[in-house]
C-alpha positions in Angstrom: 20.3 0.1 19.1 19.2 -3.0 17.2 16.8 -3.0 14.4 15.4 -6.0 12.7 16.8 -6.1 9.0 13.3 -5.9 7.6 13.4 -2.2 8.2 16.2 -2.1 5.7 15.6 -4.9 3.3 12.1 -6.2 3.0 11.2 -9.9 2.6 7.9 -11.2 1.3 6.6 -14.7 0.6 3.2 -14.9 -0.9 2.5 -17.7 -3.3 -0.8 -18.4 -4.9 -1.8 -21.9 -6.0 -5.3 -23.1 -5.5 -5.8 -26.7 -6.4 -9.0 -28.6 -5.5 -8.8 -30.3 -2.1 -8.4 -34.1 -2.5 -11.3 -36.0 -1.3 -9.2 -38.2 0.9 -7.7 -35.4 2.9 -9.1 -35.5 6.5 -10.4 -32.6 8.4 -7.7 -31.0 10.8 -8.3 -32.0 14.4 -7.8 -29.8 17.5 -6.8 -31.2 20.9 -9.1 -30.6 23.8 -6.4 -28.6 25.6 -5.8 -26.2 22.7 -5.6 -23.3 25.0 -2.4 -24.7 26.7 -0.7 -25.8 23.3 1.4 -22.7 22.7 4.0 -22.8 20.0 7.2 -20.8 20.6 8.6 -18.9 17.7 11.4 -16.5 16.6 11.2 -13.6 14.2 13.7 -14.0 11.5 15.8 -11.1 10.2 13.2 -11.0 7.4 10.4 -10.6 10.1 8.8 -14.0 9.6 7.5 -16.3 12.2 9.8 -19.3 12.4 9.2 -22.4 14.6 9.6 -26.2 14.9 6.9 -28.8 14.1 6.5 -32.5 13.2 6.0 -33.7 9.7 5.3 -37.3 9.8 8.3 -38.7 11.7 10.5 -35.8 10.8 11.2 -32.6 12.8 10.9 -29.6 10.5 11.6 -25.9 10.6 8.5 -24.0 9.5 7.1 -20.3 8.8 3.6 -19.4 9.7 2.4 -17.9 6.4 -1.2 -17.0 6.0 -0.3 -15.5 2.6 0.2 -18.9 1.2 -2.9 -20.5 -0.2 -1.6 -24.1 0.1 1.1 -25.1 2.6 4.4 -25.8 1.0 7.4 -28.1 1.6 10.8 -27.4 0.3 12.4 -29.7 -2.4 15.3 -30.3 0.0 13.0 -31.3 2.9 11.0 -33.4 0.6 14.0 -35.4 -0.3 15.4 -35.6 3.1 12.1 -36.9 4.5 11.7 -39.3 1.5 8.4 -37.8 0.5 7.2 -39.2 -2.8 6.4 -36.5 -5.4 3.3 -36.9 -7.5 3.8 -37.2 -11.3 4.8 -33.8 -12.8 2.4 -31.7 -14.7 4.5 -28.6 -15.3 2.5 -26.5 -13.0 3.8 -23.1 -11.7 2.6 -20.7 -9.0 2.5 -17.0 -8.7 4.9 -15.6 -6.2 6.8 -12.4 -5.3 9.4 -11.9 -7.9 7.7 -14.2 -10.6 6.2 -17.6 -11.1 8.0 -20.7 -9.6 7.9 -24.5 -10.6 5.4 -26.4 -8.4 5.2 -30.1 -7.5 3.0 -32.0 -5.0 3.4 -34.5 -2.3 1.4 -36.0 0.6 2.3 -36.7 4.2 0.5 -39.1 6.5 0.5 -36.7 9.5 1.6 -33.4 10.6 1.4 -31.7 14.0 1.3 -28.1 14.9 0.5 -27.1 18.4 -3.0 -28.4 19.1 -3.7 -29.2 15.4 -3.2 -32.5 13.8 -3.7 -33.0 10.1 -3.8 -36.5 8.6 -3.2 -37.2 4.9 -2.1 -33.7 4.2 -1.3 -32.5 0.7 1.6 -30.1 0.3 3.0 -28.1 -2.5 6.7 -28.6 -3.2 8.8 -25.7 -4.4 12.4 -24.5 -3.9 12.7 -22.5 -0.7 15.8 -20.3 -0.8 17.2 -18.8 2.4 16.9 -15.2 1.1 13.2 -15.8 0.3 12.6 -17.1 3.8 14.4 -14.3 5.7 17.3 -16.0 7.3 20.7 -17.6 6.9 19.3 -21.1 6.4 16.3 -22.1 4.3 13.3 -23.4 6.0 11.5 -26.8 5.4 7.9 -25.7 5.2 5.5 -22.8 4.9 2.2 -23.4 6.9 -0.5 -21.7 4.9 -4.1 -20.7 5.0 -5.4 -24.1 3.8 -4.4 -25.4 7.4 -4.8 -22.3 9.5 -8.5 -21.4 8.3 -9.9 -24.2 10.4 -9.2 -22.3 13.6 -8.7 -19.1 15.4 -5.0 -18.1 15.3 -3.8 -16.3 18.4 -0.3 -14.7 17.8 1.3 -13.1 20.9 4.2 -11.3 19.3 5.5 -9.8 22.6 5.9 -13.4 24.2 7.0 -14.9 20.8 4.3 -17.6 20.9 1.2 -18.6 19.0 -1.7 -21.1 19.4 -4.6 -22.6 17.4 -7.9 -22.3 19.0 -11.5 -23.4 18.0 -13.2 -20.9 15.7 -15.3 -18.4 17.8 -13.0 -18.5 20.9 -12.0 -14.9 21.9 -9.2 -15.1 24.5 -8.6 -11.3 24.7 -10.5 -8.0 23.7 -9.3 -5.3 21.2 -10.2 -3.3 18.2 -11.5 -5.4 15.3 -11.0 -5.6 11.5 -12.9 -7.8 9.1 -11.3 -11.0 7.9 -12.5 -13.3 5.2 -10.9 -15.8 2.7 -10.6 -14.9 -0.9 -12.7 -17.1 -3.3 -10.0 -18.1 -5.7 -7.0 -18.7 -3.4 -8.4 -19.0 0.1 -5.9 -16.7 1.6 -7.1 -14.3 4.4 -8.1 -10.8 3.3 -9.2 -7.7 5.0 -9.7 -3.9 4.2 -8.3 -0.6 5.2 -9.4 3.0 5.0 -6.7 5.4 3.7 -7.5 9.1 3.4 -11.3 8.4 3.6 -11.1 5.7 0.8 -11.8 2.0 1.5 -9.0 -0.2 0.1 -9.8 -3.9 -0.5 -9.0 -6.7 -0.8 -5.8 -6.8 1.2 -4.1 -10.0 1.8 -3.4 -10.8 5.4 0.1 -12.2 5.2 2.1 -13.3 8.2 4.8 -14.5 5.7 5.5 -10.9 4.6 8.0 -9.0 6.7 6.9 -5.5 5.6 3.9 -3.6 7.1 1.7 -2.6 4.1 2.2 -3.1 0.3 -0.2 -1.6 -2.3 -0.5 -2.3 -6.0 0.4 0.6 -8.4 -3.3 0.9 -9.0 -4.1 1.0 -5.4 -1.6 3.6 -4.8 -2.7 5.7 -7.7 -6.3 5.7 -6.4 -5.4 7.2 -3.0 -6.9 10.8 -2.5 -3.9 11.9 -0.5 -0.3 10.6 -0.9 2.9 11.7 0.7 4.9 14.0 -1.5 8.2 12.3 -1.0 8.9 8.7 -2.0 11.9 6.5 -2.3 12.8 3.0 -3.4 13.4 -0.3 -1.6 13.9 -4.0 -2.7 11.9 -7.0 -1.9 12.9 -10.7 -2.0 10.4 -13.5 -2.6 10.3 -17.0 -3.9 10.4 -15.8 -7.5 13.4 -13.4 -7.0 14.0 -9.9 -6.3 11.9 -6.9 -7.2 12.3 -3.1 -6.7 9.4 -1.2 -5.1 8.6 2.4 -4.3 8.5 3.3 -0.6 6.6 5.9 1.4 5.0 6.4 4.9 1.3 7.0 5.0 0.4 9.0 8.1 -3.1 7.7 9.1 -4.3 4.2 7.9 -7.4 2.4 9.6 -8.2 -1.2 9.6 -11.8 -1.6 10.8 -11.8 0.0 14.3 -8.0 -0.3 14.4 -6.0 2.9 14.1 -5.3 5.4 12.7 -1.7 4.4 12.5 1.3 5.7 10.6 2.6 2.9 8.4 5.5 2.2 6.1 4.1 1.4 2.7 5.6 -0.3 -0.3 4.2 0.3 -3.7 4.6 -2.6 -6.3 5.4 -2.2 -9.9 2.5 -2.5 -12.3 1.9 -6.3 -13.1 3.2 -7.2 -9.7 2.0 -10.0 -7.2 -1.1 -8.0 -6.3 -2.2 -7.5 -10.0 -1.6 -11.2 -10.6 -3.7 -12.2 -7.7 -6.6 -9.6 -8.3 -5.9 -7.9 -4.9 -5.1 -4.3 -4.0 -2.2 -5.2 -1.6 -1.3 -7.0 1.6 -0.4 -6.5 5.3 2.4 -8.1 7.0 4.4 -8.6 10.2 5.8 -5.1 10.0 2.3 -4.1 11.1 1.1 -7.0 13.1 3.9 -7.3 15.5 2.8 -4.1 17.1 -0.3 -5.9 18.4 -1.4 -9.3 19.9 -3.5 -10.6 16.9 -6.3 -13.0 16.8 -7.2 -14.2 13.1 -10.5 -16.0 12.9 -11.7 -16.2 9.3 -14.7 -18.4 10.0 -15.9 -16.0 12.5 -15.2 -13.1 10.1 -13.0 -11.0 12.2 -9.5 -10.1 13.3 -8.8 -8.6 16.7 -5.5 -6.6 17.2 -4.8 -5.6 20.8 -2.3 -2.8 20.7 1.1 -3.2 22.4 3.2 -0.3 23.8 4.8 0.2 20.4 1.4 0.2 18.3 1.6 4.0 17.9 5.3 4.3 17.2 6.3 6.1 14.2 7.9 4.0 11.4 11.7 3.9 11.4 12.9 5.7 8.4 16.4 5.3 6.7 18.5 8.4 6.8 21.4 6.7 4.8 19.6 5.0 2.0 21.6 1.8 2.4 19.8 -1.5 2.5 22.2 -4.1 3.6 22.3 -7.8 4.4 24.9 -9.7 6.6 27.3 -11.8 4.5 30.1 -13.8 6.3 31.4 -11.0 8.5 30.7 -8.1 6.2 27.6 -6.1 5.1 26.7 -6.4 1.6 24.7 -3.5 0.0 21.5 -4.9 -1.4 19.9 -1.7 -2.7 20.6 2.0 -2.7 17.4 3.9 -1.9 16.3 6.5 -4.6 17.0 10.3 -3.6 19.1 9.2 -0.5 22.5 10.4 0.7 24.0 7.1 -0.3 22.6 7.6 -3.9 24.0 11.2 -4.1 27.4 9.8 -2.9 27.4 7.2 -5.7 27.0 4.1 -3.7 26.2 0.9 -5.7 24.5 -2.5 -4.9 26.9 -5.3 -4.0 29.5 -3.1 -2.4 31.0 -4.7 0.7 31.3 -3.0 4.2 33.7 -4.4 6.7 33.6 -1.7 9.5 31.4 1.1 10.6 33.0 3.9 12.4 36.0 1.9 13.0 34.1 -1.0 14.4 34.1 -4.4 12.5 30.7 -5.7 11.6 29.5 -7.9 14.4 28.0 -11.3 13.9 24.1 -11.5 14.1 22.5 -11.6 17.4 19.2 -13.4 17.8 19.2 -13.6 14.0 19.6 -9.8 13.4 22.7 -7.7 12.9 23.0 -4.3 14.4 22.2 -1.7 11.7 20.8 1.1 13.7 23.4 3.3 12.2 21.3 3.4 8.9 18.5 5.2 10.5 20.7 7.6 12.7 20.2 11.2 13.4 20.3 13.6 10.4 23.7 15.3 10.2 25.7 12.4 11.7 28.7 11.5 9.5 29.3 7.7 9.3 32.8 6.3 8.3 32.8 3.0 6.5 35.8 0.7 6.1 35.1 -0.9 2.7 36.3 -4.5 2.3 38.5 -3.4 -0.6 40.7 -1.4 1.8 39.2 2.2 1.0 37.3 4.3 3.4 34.0 6.2 2.6 32.0 8.9 4.5 28.3 9.4 4.5 26.4 12.2 6.1 22.9 11.1 7.1 19.6 13.2 6.5 16.0 12.9 6.0 15.0 12.2 2.4 11.3 10.7 2.4 
């Protein structure tokens, strides 16, 4: 069985930087045949939507990221494409893991599906590979500043998306509210958890997790699971440790109820910094075909066959990442069998049950053993030549 690594090591990308829009930036234009302008994409190991697009005369690898207030180019791409940076002003932007240095540049033209934007202004930051959920860093994050012009139709099952005129409704399904936050302009919605409305939640296609709540949001819930554990998240500002639980019945407008894996940020985390209660990401959205139309005030989520599947829970407690033919332990989950057995972060695994670690397939590595049946005993060949055993069990 193959599981995307986001089930084991979460990746999140929100960044908040809300400058005034320059007066010489043109309105984005949509082609008349927008319905036919599908953009193919792949889901990265970190669960982000990665695709190719044109920035000026350069071809760029991009991530669709509604949690980014201003579209972002990497410093490496800016150098490669000879983009001129504006004079530095020592700006920084809030991001998962901490603030990051921020610069600015302009491009004469960018093209994304049916959309063309002339004289686009882009933020410039360092985009590390681990923050973008893959082995290689990407060139650009396409944010809500560009996407808010249109209705964004994401067909996760077919791995494609398109941009349509606002108000277009190519399919039917349950609805949730969708708006733009006043300060940052990112998309937001609301949820109902145990009878309480929770808002605002950032709608973030750059986040590989399903639901993240601030510590305050979590504390305010009337009913919470008794068992929680820990996980690790990686963002532009670095790594952070979060709590982790499964909420059994969450609603979004008329969507749900659904069981949803939930991360709880530390106090003072990204949600607190941005004045929000949390965010929704691709861990939830990929269960649906999704239409996001902030101008029309709604989000439509048409359920797929997996929409009501129970979240996959680790039974090992090992969060791992692929590293040159081996698995590197990124985090040992609190209260897990791995924690009880004394596993530590940065330990290296070379074989599982006698089988060498295979190379990634389609961007993901086979880690289904980490959520195997309770009672199963795994044998790990460590890269230092020792062998370890681990008995799987339910722990959260």
